[in-house]
N, C-alpha and C positions, 0 to 999 in steps of 0.2 A: 488437441489443445485442451487443457484442463481449466475449468472455471470453478473457483471456490466461492461457495455461497456463504454469506455471513450468518445465516440462520441454521445451517447444517452443523452437525457435530464436527469439530476440528479433527483433522487426521493426524496431527502431530501428537505424539504420546504425552508431551508435557503441557499441551494446550488445554484450555477450558474456556467457557464463555466469558469468564472474568479475566483470564490470562491468555492473550492472543499468542499464536505460535511464534516462537523465536526463529527468525530466518537468517540472522547474521547480517553481513554487509552485502550490498549489491555488487554483483560481478559485472565489470564494465564490458565484458565480452558477450553478455546476455542482454535480452530486452528488459528494460526497466522504465517505468513511468517516472516523470520528473517528481521531485520532492520539494514542496514549499517549506523551507526552513526558516524563512524570515517573514514575520507578519506584514512587514512593509513591502514585500515582494508582490508584484502585481499577479493576482490569480488569473486575470484575463490574458496576460502576456504568456503565462504557462499554458493556458487553454489553447492559444494559437499553436503551440508546439505539438499538442496531442490531437487537435482537431475536434470538431463538434460531434463526430460519430464515435468517440471513445466510449466503449462499453466495459467499464471496469479499469482496473490498474494492473500493470505488470510488475513482477518482482522476480528477477532471475529466470525469465522465460515462462513463469506461471502466471496465468491471469487470475485476478481476484475480482469479485463482484463489487459493485457500488455499495459502500458502507462497510466493507470488510476492514477488520482491524488486524494488524500484524505488529511484531516487534522487530526492530533492526537495531541490534545492540540494546542500549537502554532506552531507546526512543520508540514510543508507540506511534504508529502511522495509521491513518484512516483513509480509505480510498474515496475520493470525491470527484466525480466528473472526469476521471482519467488522470487525476493527480493525487499523489500521496501528500496528505496534510499532517504535520506534526500535531499529535493529540495528547501530549504529555510525555513524561519519562517515568521509569521505574528503576529502582536501585537493586 
């Protein structure tokens, strides 16, 4: 299992500290952490889905460390306590 650390250099050739790696869309056949897309959506309800022991977030079977930033399409996601939180968009 691979764990990506947010403070390590990104492995994706187009990624940089200011531009997270572009990972595309989540594959429903692979392990993915939930994404909080609506600010009104209960963070704690999503936490119940992942459990208290979540150490990072998953995106297409790859585990990312707490605080990691990725791009899924034009949406920037940040890993927070086992849940991907929308952290803005890019064009």
